Backbone bond lengths (Angstrom), bond angles and torsions (degrees), N, CA, C in turn:
res aa  C-N    CA-C-N  psi(-1)  N-CA   C-N-CA  omega(-1)  CA-C   N-CA-C  phi
1 M - - - 1.567 - - 1.451 109.90 -
2 M 1.330 115.75 148.62 1.496 123.97 -178.36 1.545 104.54 -125.24
3 G 1.297 121.69 124.73 1.434 124.67 175.82 1.505 106.59 -114.91
4 C 1.338 116.27 139.80 1.429 123.56 174.83 1.488 111.21 -144.79
5 G 1.340 116.02 167.96 1.528 118.68 -179.43 1.672 99.99 -172.22
6 P 1.339 112.02 169.78 1.377 117.28 -179.50 1.561 115.71 -84.31
7 G 1.272 113.87 -9.71 1.433 123.12 167.80 1.515 113.83 86.21
8 A 1.422 117.62 58.95 1.419 126.67 176.42 1.511 112.48 -118.89
9 L 1.228 119.68 129.05 1.483 122.82 174.32 1.464 105.42 -101.82
10 T 1.431 112.35 141.63 1.425 115.75 176.83 1.434 122.08 -61.41
11 S 1.400 112.50 -24.61 1.446 124.61 178.59 1.489 115.00 -79.10
12 E 1.308 121.40 -8.72 1.445 125.85 -179.14 1.616 108.01 -97.77
13 P 1.298 113.64 129.69 1.500 118.17 169.40 1.474 107.62 -70.97
14 I 1.225 114.59 109.52 1.476 120.90 -172.92 1.579 110.42 -117.06
15 C 1.261 121.43 128.46 1.395 122.34 -177.92 1.582 108.45 -81.83
16 S 1.345 113.85 141.09 1.465 119.43 -166.92 1.586 110.19 -63.35
17 D 1.399 115.09 -31.34 1.524 115.49 176.10 1.470 110.95 -62.43
18 R 1.276 121.41 -40.40 1.451 126.67 -178.68 1.556 109.34 -68.92
19 A 1.435 115.75 -40.48 1.381 116.05 176.80 1.514 115.05 -65.52
20 Q 1.397 115.23 -41.21 1.336 117.30 178.73 1.594 115.76 -67.37
21 H 1.388 114.21 -30.03 1.352 117.24 174.87 1.588 116.73 -71.68
22 A 1.277 110.38 -33.20 1.577 119.80 173.59 1.505 108.51 -65.42
23 T 1.342 118.36 -44.43 1.517 126.76 -177.84 1.586 108.21 -61.85
24 A 1.405 113.64 -47.63 1.394 120.02 -176.32 1.538 109.54 -61.71
25 R 1.385 115.54 -42.14 1.536 119.29 -178.80 1.530 108.80 -66.13
26 M 1.414 118.27 -41.17 1.386 116.12 178.54 1.465 115.86 -62.08
27 L 1.329 115.14 -42.06 1.447 122.07 169.44 1.446 119.18 -47.83
28 E 1.419 111.15 -47.14 1.573 119.48 178.24 1.522 108.23 -61.74
29 A 1.329 113.19 -44.91 1.448 117.92 -177.02 1.524 115.41 -67.46
30 M 1.274 117.19 -40.76 1.465 125.07 175.35 1.554 108.17 -65.74
31 D 1.343 120.71 -28.69 1.422 119.08 177.84 1.527 109.11 -69.05
32 A 1.301 114.51 -45.45 1.533 125.90 179.90 1.567 106.13 -55.39
33 I 1.352 111.84 -55.02 1.501 117.96 -176.59 1.635 109.80 -57.28
34 M 1.262 112.03 -48.96 1.456 113.50 -175.26 1.579 112.45 -61.33
35 R 1.343 111.86 -46.21 1.546 117.10 171.93 1.547 111.85 -53.47
36 L 1.350 118.68 -44.66 1.460 122.05 -179.71 1.523 108.42 -62.65
37 L 1.320 116.57 -41.13 1.523 119.79 -174.20 1.588 109.52 -65.78
38 K 1.229 118.10 -30.86 1.565 122.99 -179.63 1.396 108.82 -63.80
39 C 1.397 122.28 -34.77 1.483 124.34 174.78 1.469 111.05 61.99
40 E 1.381 119.06 26.47 1.470 116.16 -173.11 1.631 104.89 -88.04
41 E 1.242 120.93 -38.88 1.453 126.12 -178.55 1.491 111.02 -152.19
42 P 1.345 119.82 166.93 1.411 122.75 179.57 1.602 105.73 -62.58
43 V 1.350 111.69 149.59 1.441 116.74 -177.43 1.600 109.14 -112.38
44 T 1.332 115.36 121.67 1.517 127.22 173.70 1.450 104.53 -108.45
45 M 1.365 116.89 131.34 1.489 120.12 -173.98 1.586 101.10 -160.14
46 K 1.292 114.94 132.21 1.478 119.84 169.36 1.545 112.11 -128.53
47 T 1.315 117.14 133.80 1.401 118.78 177.75 1.564 104.04 -131.79
48 D 1.367 116.32 -177.66 1.593 112.92 177.54 1.414 115.89 -77.61
49 W 1.426 117.40 4.63 1.552 116.73 178.44 1.590 109.86 -137.02
50 F 1.319 121.07 -8.22 1.435 118.94 167.34 1.462 115.20 -145.01
51 E 1.300 116.54 165.41 1.514 117.75 174.61 1.456 111.58 -142.16
52 M 1.204 127.04 137.37 1.455 128.76 176.42 1.705 106.82 -131.43
53 R 1.294 105.46 132.51 1.425 114.57 -177.38 1.686 105.51 -118.23
54 D 1.285 112.31 121.21 1.558 113.74 178.28 1.461 116.02 43.59
55 A 1.353 116.60 43.86 1.431 118.60 -177.66 1.515 114.10 -85.51
56 R 1.298 111.96 146.28 1.459 119.09 179.64 1.583 106.37 -141.76
57 L 1.273 117.66 158.18 1.408 123.87 168.60 1.478 114.09 -72.55
58 H 1.264 121.25 148.92 1.403 127.70 169.66 1.441 115.89 -67.01
59 L 1.288 111.56 -43.56 1.565 119.09 178.91 1.489 104.55 -127.03
60 R 1.330 113.38 142.36 1.504 115.01 175.24 1.534 111.54 -89.54
61 P 1.342 117.09 156.85 1.469 115.12 177.85 1.372 115.23 -58.66
62 Y 1.354 113.37 143.68 1.498 121.51 174.18 1.463 116.89 -73.33
63 T 1.294 112.56 -31.25 1.538 118.61 179.39 1.419 108.35 -91.95
64 D 1.312 109.85 155.66 1.597 114.15 -179.49 1.611 107.75 -110.53
65 P 1.276 120.25 129.98 1.567 125.11 -3.76 1.400 112.07 -79.28
66 H 1.378 127.02 -24.46 1.361 136.83 177.65 1.450 119.62 -162.06
67 F 1.298 121.30 172.73 1.515 121.32 179.15 1.539 108.24 -68.08
68 E 1.398 115.91 168.65 1.450 120.01 -176.54 1.570 108.22 -69.50
69 I 1.251 121.70 145.17 1.400 129.39 173.80 1.581 111.10 -127.64
70 A 1.347 113.93 131.34 1.368 123.89 178.50 1.510 116.97 -123.36
71 V 1.283 117.10 133.53 1.456 123.17 -174.29 1.498 108.10 -112.19
72 A 1.236 118.05 115.84 1.502 126.65 -177.62 1.635 108.62 -82.25
73 S 1.248 112.93 138.41 1.451 117.03 177.37 1.609 113.69 -148.76
74 T 1.294 111.90 163.86 1.465 114.60 -175.80 1.538 106.95 -153.14
75 I 1.287 117.37 159.99 1.462 122.80 173.81 1.524 107.33 -108.27
76 T 1.402 115.05 123.93 1.412 118.64 175.92 1.448 108.94 -115.39
77 R 1.424 113.72 178.42 1.438 119.81 -178.20 1.483 110.89 -62.07
78 S 1.361 113.91 -28.33 1.514 117.60 -174.85 1.560 109.98 -83.65
79 A 1.299 120.97 -9.70 1.414 121.80 -179.21 1.495 111.58 -79.03
């Protein structure tokens, strides 16, 4: 199982711009991960913070279509 989240604690005073930025980056990363897990063809992807060229996984997932994935979330005062 893989767990992910944008990294917000309810105890932190977080500005909504920073929270939206973290969520946007998490979504970009999850898009890349999901495309890699499909293993259909090499993945080329460029964002403002990472770039992949003809990327593939070394090992394909053993479970079909892939292992379980959970995304953590929370509601904060800035939400």
